[in-house]
TORPA-4810 file (N, C-alpha, C, O; in nm, 3 decimals):
<nodes>
NODE_1_-0.390_4.421_-0.590_-0.374_4.287_-0.650_-0.350_4.185_-0.540_-0.268_4.208_-0.451_X
NODE_2_-0.420_4.073_-0.545_-0.406_3.970_-0.444_-0.268_3.905_-0.454_-0.214_3.887_-0.563_X
NODE_3_-0.213_3.871_-0.338_-0.083_3.805_-0.332_-0.104_3.655_-0.321_-0.177_3.609_-0.233_X
NODE_4_-0.041_3.577_-0.409_-0.048_3.432_-0.399_0.024_3.392_-0.270_0.136_3.437_-0.247_X
NODE_5_-0.037_3.307_-0.185_0.026_3.268_-0.059_0.163_3.205_-0.082_0.177_3.110_-0.159_X
NODE_6_0.264_3.258_-0.013_0.400_3.205_-0.021_0.450_3.184_0.122_0.381_3.218_0.218_X
NODE_7_0.570_3.128_0.135_0.621_3.109_0.270_0.773_3.118_0.272_0.840_3.100_0.170_X
NODE_8_0.825_3.145_0.391_0.968_3.143_0.418_0.995_3.044_0.530_0.920_3.038_0.628_X
NODE_9_1.101_2.966_0.516_1.141_2.868_0.616_1.285_2.896_0.658_1.369_2.931_0.575_X
NODE_10_1.313_2.882_0.790_1.448_2.910_0.838_1.475_2.833_0.966_1.383_2.798_1.041_X
NODE_11_1.602_2.807_0.991_1.646_2.748_1.117_1.666_2.859_1.219_1.735_2.957_1.193_X
NODE_12_1.604_2.843_1.335_1.623_2.936_1.447_1.716_2.868_1.546_1.684_2.763_1.601_X
NODE_13_1.832_2.928_1.568_1.934_2.864_1.651_2.020_2.970_1.718_2.065_3.065_1.654_X
NODE_14_2.041_2.955_1.849_2.125_3.048_1.924_2.079_3.192_1.906_2.161_3.284_1.898_X
NODE_15_1.946_3.212_1.901_1.891_3.346_1.893_1.910_3.415_1.759_1.904_3.538_1.751_X
NODE_16_1.933_3.338_1.653_1.956_3.401_1.523_1.895_3.318_1.411_1.863_3.200_1.427_X
NODE_17_1.879_3.384_1.297_1.839_3.320_1.172_1.945_3.354_1.069_1.965_3.472_1.037_X
NODE_18_2.011_3.254_1.017_2.114_3.278_0.918_2.054_3.340_0.791_1.942_3.308_0.752_X
NODE_19_2.129_3.429_0.729_2.090_3.490_0.601_1.954_3.560_0.611_1.874_3.558_0.517_X
NODE_20_1.932_3.621_0.723_1.802_3.685_0.749_1.767_3.790_0.642_1.653_3.794_0.595_X
NODE_21_1.862_3.873_0.605_1.833_3.977_0.506_1.792_3.915_0.372_1.712_3.973_0.298_X
NODE_22_1.847_3.800_0.341_1.809_3.734_0.215_1.665_3.683_0.221_1.594_3.685_0.121_X
NODE_23_1.622_3.639_0.338_1.483_3.597_0.353_1.389_3.716_0.327_1.288_3.702_0.258_X
NODE_24_1.423_3.831_0.384_1.340_3.949_0.365_1.340_3.992_0.218_1.236_4.027_0.163_X
NODE_25_1.457_3.990_0.156_1.466_4.027_0.016_1.392_3.930_-0.074_1.336_3.969_-0.176_X
NODE_26_1.392_3.803_-0.035_1.324_3.703_-0.116_1.173_3.724_-0.114_1.106_3.711_-0.217_X
NODE_27_1.119_3.758_0.004_0.976_3.786_0.011_0.941_3.907_-0.074_0.840_3.906_-0.145_X
NODE_28_1.023_4.010_-0.068_0.997_4.129_-0.151_1.000_4.092_-0.299_0.917_4.139_-0.377_X
NODE_29_1.095_4.008_-0.339_1.105_3.967_-0.479_0.990_3.876_-0.520_0.958_3.866_-0.638_X
NODE_30_0.927_3.809_-0.421_0.812_3.722_-0.449_0.684_3.801_-0.468_0.580_3.744_-0.503_X
NODE_31_0.690_3.933_-0.445_0.570_4.015_-0.458_0.513_4.061_-0.327_0.406_4.122_-0.324_X
NODE_32_0.582_4.032_-0.216_0.535_4.078_-0.086_0.540_4.229_-0.076_0.631_4.293_-0.129_X
NODE_33_0.441_4.287_-0.009_0.436_4.433_0.007_0.539_4.477_0.111_0.586_4.395_0.189_X
NODE_34_0.574_4.606_0.113_0.665_4.655_0.217_0.611_4.627_0.357_0.689_4.600_0.449_X
NODE_35_0.480_4.632_0.373_0.420_4.604_0.504_0.439_4.457_0.541_0.467_4.425_0.657_X
NODE_36_0.424_4.368_0.444_0.443_4.226_0.472_0.589_4.195_0.503_0.619_4.114_0.590_X
NODE_37_0.680_4.260_0.432_0.822_4.240_0.460_0.856_4.289_0.600_0.932_4.224_0.672_X
NODE_38_0.801_4.404_0.638_0.825_4.458_0.772_0.767_4.365_0.879_0.827_4.346_0.985_X
NODE_39_0.650_4.308_0.852_0.589_4.216_0.948_0.670_4.088_0.958_0.686_4.033_1.067_X
NODE_40_0.722_4.039_0.846_0.809_3.922_0.851_0.932_3.951_0.936_0.973_3.868_1.017_X
NODE_41_0.991_4.068_0.918_1.108_4.107_0.997_1.074_4.106_1.146_1.153_4.058_1.228_X
NODE_42_0.958_4.159_1.180_0.916_4.162_1.321_0.898_4.021_1.376_0.940_3.992_1.488_X
NODE_43_0.836_3.935_1.298_0.811_3.798_1.344_0.941_3.719_1.357_0.954_3.636_1.447_X
NODE_44_1.036_3.744_1.269_1.165_3.677_1.281_1.235_3.717_1.410_1.297_3.634_1.477_X
NODE_45_1.226_3.845_1.445_1.281_3.890_1.573_1.212_3.821_1.689_1.276_3.782_1.787_X
NODE_46_1.082_3.807_1.679_1.004_3.744_1.785_1.042_3.597_1.803_1.063_3.552_1.915_X
NODE_47_1.051_3.523_1.694_1.082_3.380_1.707_1.225_3.358_1.755_1.254_3.257_1.819_X
NODE_48_1.314_3.451_1.725_1.452_3.438_1.772_1.463_3.451_1.923_1.563_3.411_1.982_X
NODE_49_1.359_3.506_1.986_1.358_3.521_2.132_1.291_3.403_2.202_1.290_3.397_2.325_X
NODE_50_1.236_3.310_2.126_1.167_3.197_2.187_1.267_3.098_2.248_1.380_3.087_2.202_X
NODE_51_1.223_3.027_2.353_1.310_2.927_2.415_1.310_2.797_2.335_1.248_2.787_2.229_X
NODE_52_1.381_2.700_2.388_1.385_2.564_2.332_1.436_2.561_2.189_1.386_2.486_2.105_X
NODE_53_1.536_2.643_2.163_1.601_2.639_2.032_1.703_2.525_2.030_1.751_2.488_2.137_X
NODE_54_1.738_2.469_1.915_1.699_2.511_1.781_1.566_2.450_1.737_1.523_2.346_1.787_X
NODE_55_1.503_2.517_1.642_1.384_2.465_1.575_1.374_2.532_1.439_1.446_2.628_1.410_X
NODE_56_1.287_2.480_1.356_1.265_2.537_1.223_1.134_2.613_1.224_1.033_2.563_1.272_X
NODE_57_1.136_2.734_1.171_1.015_2.815_1.162_0.972_2.826_1.016_1.055_2.841_0.926_X
NODE_58_0.843_2.819_0.996_0.785_2.846_0.864_0.684_2.958_0.884_0.599_2.951_0.973_X
NODE_59_0.693_3.061_0.800_0.600_3.173_0.807_0.528_3.184_0.674_0.589_3.216_0.571_X
NODE_60_0.397_3.157_0.676_0.314_3.170_0.556_0.271_3.315_0.540_0.233_3.380_0.637_X
NODE_61_0.277_3.364_0.418_0.244_3.503_0.389_0.132_3.506_0.285_0.145_3.447_0.177_X
NODE_62_0.023_3.574_0.318_-0.088_3.589_0.224_-0.159_3.720_0.253_-0.122_3.792_0.346_X
NODE_63_-0.261_3.751_0.173_-0.338_3.872_0.198_-0.407_3.869_0.333_-0.440_3.974_0.389_X
NODE_64_-0.428_3.749_0.387_-0.494_3.736_0.517_-0.400_3.764_0.633_-0.444_3.778_0.747_X
NODE_65_-0.270_3.774_0.605_-0.174_3.800_0.711_-0.060_3.700_0.709_-0.045_3.622_0.615_X
NODE_66_0.020_3.702_0.815_0.134_3.612_0.828_0.108_3.513_0.940_0.063_3.551_1.048_X
NODE_67_0.135_3.387_0.914_0.109_3.280_1.011_0.239_3.207_1.039_0.310_3.165_0.948_X
NODE_68_0.270_3.192_1.170_0.395_3.129_1.212_0.369_2.986_1.255_0.278_2.958_1.333_X
NODE_69_0.451_2.894_1.205_0.448_2.754_1.248_0.591_2.710_1.276_0.685_2.758_1.213_X
NODE_70_0.608_2.619_1.369_0.741_2.567_1.399_0.739_2.415_1.396_0.634_2.352_1.410_X
NODE_71_0.856_2.357_1.378_0.871_2.212_1.381_1.013_2.179_1.424_1.101_2.265_1.418_X
NODE_72_1.036_2.056_1.468_1.173_2.015_1.504_1.263_2.009_1.380_1.215_2.008_1.267_X
NODE_73_1.393_2.006_1.405_1.489_1.995_1.296_1.479_1.858_1.229_1.451_1.758_1.294_X
NODE_74_1.501_1.856_1.100_1.517_1.729_1.030_1.661_1.681_1.048_1.749_1.757_1.088_X
NODE_75_1.683_1.555_1.019_1.817_1.498_1.029_1.913_1.570_0.934_1.875_1.609_0.824_X
NODE_76_2.037_1.586_0.979_2.140_1.645_0.894_2.237_1.539_0.842_2.345_1.571_0.794_X
NODE_77_2.197_1.412_0.850_2.277_1.305_0.792_2.268_1.312_0.640_2.170_1.364_0.586_X
NODE_78_2.368_1.260_0.569_2.360_1.255_0.423_2.231_1.188_0.378_2.185_1.092_0.439_X
NODE_79_2.174_1.240_0.269_2.041_1.196_0.227_2.047_1.097_0.111_2.130_1.110_0.020_X
NODE_80_1.958_0.999_0.117_1.936_0.906_0.006_1.810_0.951_-0.065_1.702_0.951_-0.005_X
NODE_81_1.821_0.989_-0.191_1.710_1.049_-0.264_1.653_0.952_-0.368_1.722_0.917_-0.463_X
NODE_82_1.528_0.909_-0.351_1.460_0.845_-0.463_1.427_0.951_-0.567_1.439_1.070_-0.539_X
NODE_83_1.387_0.910_-0.685_1.353_1.008_-0.788_1.207_0.994_-0.830_1.147_0.887_-0.821_X
NODE_84_1.152_1.106_-0.875_1.016_1.110_-0.929_1.023_1.194_-1.056_1.072_1.306_-1.055_X
NODE_85_0.973_1.137_-1.166_0.984_1.205_-1.295_0.864_1.296_-1.319_0.778_1.269_-1.403_X
NODE_86_0.861_1.404_-1.244_0.752_1.502_-1.260_0.806_1.643_-1.277_0.727_1.738_-1.284_X
NODE_87_0.938_1.659_-1.283_0.993_1.794_-1.296_0.963_1.851_-1.435_0.987_1.786_-1.536_X
NODE_88_0.909_1.972_-1.437_0.880_2.042_-1.562_0.920_2.188_-1.545_0.848_2.264_-1.481_X
NODE_89_1.034_2.228_-1.601_1.079_2.366_-1.582_0.986_2.471_-1.640_1.002_2.589_-1.611_X
NODE_90_0.889_2.430_-1.720_0.798_2.525_-1.781_0.669_2.547_-1.704_0.584_2.625_-1.748_X
NODE_91_0.652_2.479_-1.590_0.527_2.492_-1.516_0.510_2.634_-1.462_0.603_2.690_-1.405_X
NODE_92_0.393_2.691_-1.482_0.365_2.826_-1.434_0.373_2.834_-1.281_0.344_2.736_-1.211_X
NODE_93_0.414_2.951_-1.231_0.414_2.985_-1.088_0.523_2.913_-1.009_0.525_2.923_-0.886_X
NODE_94_0.615_2.841_-1.076_0.722_2.779_-1.001_0.830_2.881_-0.964_0.929_2.846_-0.900_X
NODE_95_0.811_3.008_-1.005_0.909_3.112_-0.973_0.891_3.164_-0.831_0.972_3.245_-0.785_X
NODE_96_0.789_3.121_-0.761_0.769_3.161_-0.623_0.747_3.039_-0.536_0.714_2.931_-0.585_X
NODE_97_0.767_3.057_-0.408_0.756_2.945_-0.314_0.612_2.943_-0.264_0.578_3.009_-0.166_X
NODE_98_0.527_2.866_-0.332_0.384_2.868_-0.303_0.355_2.793_-0.174_0.409_2.685_-0.150_X
NODE_99_0.268_2.851_-0.090_0.242_2.795_0.042_0.170_2.662_0.037_0.184_2.581_0.128_X
NODE_100_0.092_2.637_-0.068_0.024_2.509_-0.080_0.125_2.403_-0.125_0.157_2.393_-0.244_X
NODE_101_0.172_2.325_-0.030_0.272_2.222_-0.060_0.211_2.083_-0.048_0.282_1.986_-0.022_X
NODE_102_0.080_2.073_-0.066_0.014_1.943_-0.054_0.070_1.843_-0.154_0.074_1.723_-0.127_X
NODE_103_0.115_1.893_-0.270_0.172_1.802_-0.370_0.298_1.734_-0.318_0.328_1.621_-0.356_X
NODE_104_0.373_1.804_-0.229_0.492_1.744_-0.170_0.455_1.624_-0.084_0.519_1.520_-0.091_X
NODE_105_0.351_1.640_-0.004_0.306_1.530_0.082_0.267_1.409_-0.002_0.296_1.295_0.034_X
NODE_106_0.200_1.435_-0.115_0.157_1.326_-0.203_0.278_1.253_-0.260_0.284_1.130_-0.259_X
NODE_107_0.376_1.329_-0.310_0.495_1.268_-0.369_0.574_1.192_-0.264_0.614_1.077_-0.287_X
NODE_108_0.599_1.254_-0.149_0.681_1.189_-0.047_0.612_1.068_0.014_0.678_0.975_0.059_X
NODE_109_0.478_1.068_0.016_0.405_0.952_0.069_0.433_0.827_-0.014_0.427_0.715_0.038_X
NODE_110_0.463_0.845_-0.141_0.496_0.731_-0.227_0.628_0.666_-0.186_0.655_0.551_-0.221_X
NODE_111_0.710_0.741_-0.111_0.843_0.693_-0.073_0.859_0.694_0.080_0.967_0.722_0.131_X
NODE_112_0.750_0.663_0.150_0.752_0.653_0.297_0.802_0.781_0.363_0.870_0.777_0.465_X
NODE_113_0.768_0.896_0.304_0.802_1.024_0.365_0.940_1.076_0.332_0.980_1.180_0.385_X
NODE_114_1.014_1.007_0.246_1.150_1.049_0.214_1.151_1.173_0.125_1.057_1.196_0.048_X
NODE_115_1.256_1.252_0.136_1.281_1.362_0.043_1.306_1.302_-0.095_1.376_1.202_-0.108_X
NODE_116_1.250_1.364_-0.198_1.252_1.306_-0.332_1.316_1.404_-0.431_1.288_1.523_-0.427_X
NODE_117_1.403_1.352_-0.518_1.461_1.434_-0.624_1.368_1.434_-0.744_1.328_1.329_-0.793_X
NODE_118_1.335_1.553_-0.791_1.244_1.568_-0.905_1.325_1.581_-1.033_1.411_1.667_-1.045_X
NODE_119_1.296_1.494_-1.129_1.364_1.497_-1.258_1.260_1.495_-1.369_1.145_1.457_-1.347_X
NODE_120_1.302_1.536_-1.487_1.211_1.536_-1.601_1.213_1.399_-1.669_1.292_1.312_-1.634_X
NODE_121_1.126_1.383_-1.767_1.121_1.256_-1.841_1.250_1.229_-1.917_1.283_1.114_-1.946_X
NODE_122_1.324_1.336_-1.951_1.451_1.316_-2.021_1.571_1.333_-1.928_1.680_1.369_-1.972_X
NODE_123_1.549_1.307_-1.797_1.656_1.300_-1.696_1.714_1.435_-1.656_1.820_1.439_-1.593_X
NODE_124_1.648_1.546_-1.690_1.694_1.676_-1.643_1.663_1.689_-1.494_1.550_1.666_-1.451_X
NODE_125_1.764_1.726_-1.417_1.750_1.735_-1.272_1.696_1.872_-1.233_1.743_1.974_-1.283_X
NODE_126_1.597_1.874_-1.142_1.543_1.999_-1.091_1.585_2.022_-0.947_1.703_2.042_-0.918_X
NODE_127_1.489_2.017_-0.856_1.512_2.032_-0.714_1.466_1.905_-0.643_1.414_1.813_-0.707_X
NODE_128_1.485_1.898_-0.512_1.418_1.796_-0.434_1.284_1.852_-0.388_1.253_1.969_-0.413_X
NODE_129_1.206_1.771_-0.322_1.079_1.819_-0.268_1.100_1.919_-0.155_1.004_1.985_-0.113_X
NODE_130_1.223_1.933_-0.106_1.248_2.022_0.007_1.362_2.121_-0.015_1.379_2.213_0.065_X
NODE_131_1.440_2.103_-0.120_1.564_2.182_-0.129_1.615_2.191_-0.272_1.573_2.118_-0.361_X
NODE_132_1.709_2.286_-0.291_1.789_2.292_-0.413_1.908_2.199_-0.397_1.935_2.149_-0.288_X
NODE_133_1.981_2.176_-0.507_2.102_2.096_-0.496_2.219_2.168_-0.561_2.201_2.258_-0.643_X
NODE_134_2.340_2.126_-0.523_2.464_2.174_-0.581_2.549_2.051_-0.612_2.548_1.954_-0.537_X
NODE_135_2.623_2.057_-0.723_2.695_1.939_-0.772_2.838_1.978_-0.808_2.862_2.082_-0.870_X
NODE_136_2.934_1.893_-0.770_3.070_1.905_-0.826_3.080_1.800_-0.935_3.085_1.680_-0.908_X
NODE_137_3.082_1.846_-1.059_3.082_1.757_-1.174_3.213_1.677_-1.183_3.309_1.706_-1.112_X
NODE_138_3.214_1.578_-1.269_3.332_1.495_-1.287_3.455_1.576_-1.327_3.568_1.538_-1.296_X
NODE_139_3.433_1.688_-1.397_3.546_1.773_-1.440_3.591_1.871_-1.332_3.682_1.951_-1.354_X
NODE_140_3.527_1.865_-1.215_3.566_1.949_-1.102_3.489_2.078_-1.089_3.501_2.145_-0.987_X
NODE_141_3.412_2.116_-1.189_3.337_2.242_-1.181_3.216_2.228_-1.089_3.155_2.121_-1.079_X
NODE_142_3.183_2.338_-1.023_3.068_2.343_-0.933_2.949_2.403_-1.006_2.961_2.510_-1.067_X
NODE_143_2.835_2.337_-1.001_2.716_2.386_-1.069_2.594_2.363_-0.981_2.591_2.275_-0.895_X
NODE_144_2.493_2.445_-1.005_2.359_2.419_-0.952_2.267_2.404_-1.072_2.285_2.474_-1.172_X
NODE_145_2.169_2.316_-1.064_2.078_2.300_-1.178_2.014_2.433_-1.216_1.969_2.509_-1.131_X
NODE_146_2.010_2.459_-1.344_1.946_2.580_-1.394_1.796_2.569_-1.371_1.732_2.473_-1.414_X
NODE_147_1.740_2.668_-1.302_1.597_2.667_-1.270_1.533_2.790_-1.330_1.501_2.885_-1.258_X
NODE_148_1.515_2.790_-1.459_1.464_2.907_-1.530_1.329_2.949_-1.475_1.235_2.870_-1.467_X
NODE_149_1.320_3.078_-1.437_1.193_3.132_-1.391_1.162_3.107_-1.246_1.059_3.153_-1.196_X
NODE_150_1.250_3.035_-1.176_1.222_3.004_-1.036_1.303_3.098_-0.948_1.423_3.113_-0.966_X
NODE_151_1.236_3.161_-0.853_1.304_3.248_-0.758_1.380_3.160_-0.659_1.318_3.085_-0.584_X
NODE_152_1.512_3.168_-0.659_1.591_3.074_-0.583_1.580_3.095_-0.433_1.551_3.204_-0.385_X
NODE_153_1.605_2.986_-0.359_1.606_2.991_-0.215_1.728_3.066_-0.163_1.825_3.087_-0.236_X
NODE_154_1.723_3.106_-0.037_1.830_3.188_0.019_1.960_3.110_0.031_2.068_3.167_0.010_X
NODE_155_1.953_2.982_0.065_2.076_2.904_0.079_2.139_2.879_-0.057_2.262_2.878_-0.070_X
NODE_156_2.057_2.858_-0.158_2.108_2.843_-0.295_2.179_2.970_-0.340_2.290_2.964_-0.394_X
NODE_157_2.116_3.086_-0.317_2.178_3.212_-0.361_2.309_3.237_-0.286_2.406_3.284_-0.345_X
NODE_158_2.310_3.205_-0.156_2.432_3.220_-0.077_2.542_3.127_-0.128_2.657_3.169_-0.142_X
NODE_159_2.507_3.002_-0.157_2.607_2.905_-0.204_2.666_2.948_-0.338_2.785_2.929_-0.362_X
NODE_160_2.583_3.005_-0.425_2.634_3.056_-0.552_2.737_3.166_-0.528_2.843_3.167_-0.591_X
NODE_161_2.707_3.258_-0.438_2.799_3.366_-0.408_2.926_3.314_-0.340_3.036_3.360_-0.369_X
NODE_162_2.909_3.219_-0.250_3.021_3.168_-0.170_3.119_3.085_-0.253_3.240_3.092_-0.232_X
NODE_163_3.067_3.008_-0.346_3.152_2.913_-0.420_3.183_2.956_-0.563_3.276_2.903_-0.624_X
NODE_164_3.107_3.051_-0.615_3.123_3.086_-0.755_3.067_2.982_-0.850_3.102_2.980_-0.968_X
NODE_165_2.981_2.895_-0.799_2.920_2.792_-0.883_2.841_2.856_-0.996_2.792_2.968_-0.984_X
NODE_166_2.830_2.783_-1.105_2.754_2.829_-1.221_2.620_2.758_-1.227_2.604_2.649_-1.173_X
NODE_167_2.523_2.822_-1.291_2.396_2.756_-1.319_2.408_2.682_-1.451_2.458_2.738_-1.550_X
NODE_168_2.363_2.558_-1.454_2.377_2.478_-1.575_2.272_2.368_-1.575_2.219_2.331_-1.470_X
NODE_169_2.242_2.317_-1.693_2.156_2.199_-1.701_2.233_2.080_-1.647_2.347_2.055_-1.686_X
NODE_170_2.170_2.006_-1.556_2.231_1.888_-1.496_2.139_1.769_-1.522_2.019_1.776_-1.494_X
NODE_171_2.195_1.662_-1.574_2.118_1.541_-1.599_2.160_1.432_-1.500_2.265_1.442_-1.436_X
NODE_172_2.079_1.329_-1.489_2.110_1.222_-1.396_2.248_1.163_-1.421_2.319_1.130_-1.326_X
NODE_173_2.286_1.148_-1.547_2.419_1.093_-1.577_2.530_1.181_-1.519_2.631_1.129_-1.473_X
NODE_174_2.511_1.313_-1.521_2.608_1.404_-1.461_2.617_1.382_-1.311_2.725_1.384_-1.252_X
NODE_175_2.503_1.361_-1.249_2.497_1.342_-1.105_2.564_1.211_-1.065_2.638_1.207_-0.967_X
NODE_176_2.538_1.106_-1.139_2.596_0.976_-1.108_2.749_0.977_-1.124_2.819_0.905_-1.053_X
NODE_177_2.799_1.057_-1.217_2.943_1.065_-1.241_3.012_1.173_-1.158_3.134_1.189_-1.168_X
NODE_178_2.937_1.247_-1.078_2.990_1.363_-1.008_3.090_1.325_-0.899_3.090_1.213_-0.847_X
NODE_179_3.176_1.422_-0.866_3.267_1.406_-0.753_3.194_1.421_-0.620_3.245_1.378_-0.516_X
NODE_180_3.077_1.480_-0.623_2.997_1.497_-0.502_2.877_1.585_-0.530_2.871_1.653_-0.632_X
NODE_181_2.781_1.583_-0.438_2.662_1.666_-0.451_2.602_1.685_-0.313_2.627_1.607_-0.221_X
NODE_182_2.521_1.790_-0.299_2.459_1.820_-0.170_2.327_1.892_-0.192_2.305_1.954_-0.297_X
NODE_183_2.240_1.883_-0.093_2.118_1.964_-0.094_2.147_2.094_-0.020_2.231_2.099_0.069_X
NODE_184_2.075_2.199_-0.058_2.090_2.333_0.000_1.956_2.375_0.057_1.859_2.390_-0.017_X
NODE_185_1.950_2.393_0.188_1.823_2.424_0.252_1.842_2.514_0.372_1.939_2.501_0.446_X
NODE_186_1.749_2.608_0.391_1.758_2.702_0.502_1.737_2.634_0.636_1.775_2.689_0.740_X
NODE_187_1.677_2.515_0.636_1.654_2.445_0.762_1.766_2.354_0.805_1.774_2.317_0.922_X
NODE_188_1.854_2.315_0.711_1.961_2.221_0.743_2.098_2.267_0.697_2.200_2.225_0.752_X
NODE_189_2.103_2.354_0.598_2.230_2.398_0.546_2.271_2.322_0.423_2.194_2.311_0.327_X
NODE_190_2.393_2.268_0.424_2.452_2.198_0.309_2.469_2.052_0.348_2.559_2.018_0.425_X
NODE_191_2.385_1.965_0.294_2.381_1.825_0.336_2.420_1.735_0.219_2.355_1.738_0.115_X
NODE_192_2.527_1.655_0.235_2.570_1.569_0.125_2.460_1.473_0.079_2.379_1.425_0.159_X
NODE_193_2.459_1.446_-0.050_2.369_1.346_-0.108_2.444_1.214_-0.112_2.546_1.202_-0.178_X
NODE_194_2.391_1.114_-0.040_2.457_0.983_-0.032_2.427_0.896_-0.153_2.513_0.823_-0.201_X
NODE_195_2.304_0.905_-0.202_2.265_0.823_-0.317_2.146_0.886_-0.388_2.071_0.964_-0.329_X
NODE_196_2.130_0.850_-0.514_2.016_0.893_-0.594_1.959_0.770_-0.663_2.028_0.702_-0.739_X
NODE_197_1.833_0.743_-0.637_1.766_0.627_-0.695_1.844_0.498_-0.670_1.852_0.410_-0.755_X
NODE_198_1.902_0.490_-0.550_1.975_0.371_-0.510_2.119_0.365_-0.555_2.191_0.273_-0.518_X
NODE_199_2.164_0.460_-0.634_2.302_0.461_-0.683_2.385_0.558_-0.598_2.350_0.675_-0.584_X
NODE_200_2.495_0.507_-0.543_2.579_0.587_-0.454_2.639_0.707_-0.527_2.678_0.698_-0.644_X
NODE_201_2.644_0.820_-0.455_2.706_0.942_-0.506_2.833_0.967_-0.427_2.832_0.959_-0.304_X
NODE_202_2.942_0.997_-0.495_3.069_1.025_-0.427_3.052_1.144_-0.331_2.965_1.229_-0.350_X
NODE_203_3.137_1.148_-0.230_3.131_1.258_-0.133_3.254_1.345_-0.149_3.367_1.297_-0.146_X
NODE_204_3.231_1.474_-0.165_3.339_1.571_-0.183_3.350_1.658_-0.058_3.249_1.709_-0.009_X
NODE_205_3.472_1.674_-0.008_3.493_1.749_0.115_3.450_1.894_0.104_3.426_1.960_0.206_X
NODE_206_3.438_1.946_-0.018_3.400_2.087_-0.032_3.263_2.115_0.030_3.238_2.225_0.079_X
NODE_207_3.175_2.016_0.028_3.042_2.039_0.081_3.040_2.031_0.234_2.960_2.098_0.299_X
NODE_208_3.129_1.950_0.292_3.145_1.951_0.438_3.202_2.086_0.482_3.161_2.141_0.584_X
NODE_209_3.297_2.137_0.405_3.355_2.267_0.436_3.251_2.378_0.421_3.248_2.472_0.501_X
NODE_210_3.168_2.368_0.319_3.065_2.469_0.298_2.963_2.466_0.411_2.912_2.570_0.452_X
NODE_211_2.933_2.346_0.461_2.842_2.337_0.576_2.903_2.402_0.699_2.832_2.467_0.776_X
NODE_212_3.033_2.387_0.719_3.099_2.451_0.832_3.089_2.603_0.821_3.064_2.671_0.920_X
NODE_213_3.107_2.655_0.701_3.094_2.800_0.680_2.950_2.843_0.707_2.928_2.945_0.772_X
NODE_214_2.853_2.767_0.657_2.712_2.800_0.679_2.678_2.798_0.827_2.608_2.886_0.877_X
NODE_215_2.728_2.697_0.900_2.700_2.687_1.043_2.752_2.810_1.118_2.692_2.852_1.218_X
NODE_216_2.861_2.868_1.071_2.923_2.980_1.140_2.863_3.116_1.103_2.902_3.218_1.159_X
NODE_217_2.767_3.117_1.011_2.706_3.245_0.972_2.636_3.311_1.091_2.576_3.242_1.173_X
NODE_218_2.644_3.443_1.100_2.577_3.513_1.211_2.426_3.511_1.196_2.355_3.565_1.281_X
</nodes>
């Protein structure tokens, strides 16, 4: 059976990739063969030996093989997120990280290349064009938007384990009233959300602390 092209992205820093075993497990859960998982493991070892770190690596996986690409780090400053109402939790194939991300370029081009928060027509919050999010609601509880059928990213799964956050439906009103929120990404870690659609989001120290824990991961 042909494998739909997928990819893994990670920060390479100080000769290591954080949550490496989760990246390998995620590829296996995406339908990668044992041979592809072993090849990914080999390539991760190879990129960890490269000079001029830190950088971000993306490895595309398909029946044709594995392809390695690198890019500089994105800013780790708090992010201002415009919104785009195209999130649909029922869309087929959103359970895997599909390598064709041309739709991201199209969406972000509308906002001068900015990372964009995807929401539904009825204000249900999904992901950004680059990351998952985590929210401390007004009542103090920690949640991540429920993403039914979507295979979660490694930083999201780690944050759930680390914080005990629950999966729940999150709407824009919840986000605007929240004590704080952050994006979760393998390339940057835990980055506070400064604003959504021009409206300021409170900053909660828990996400700065979580970033410190993520930075210290082996």
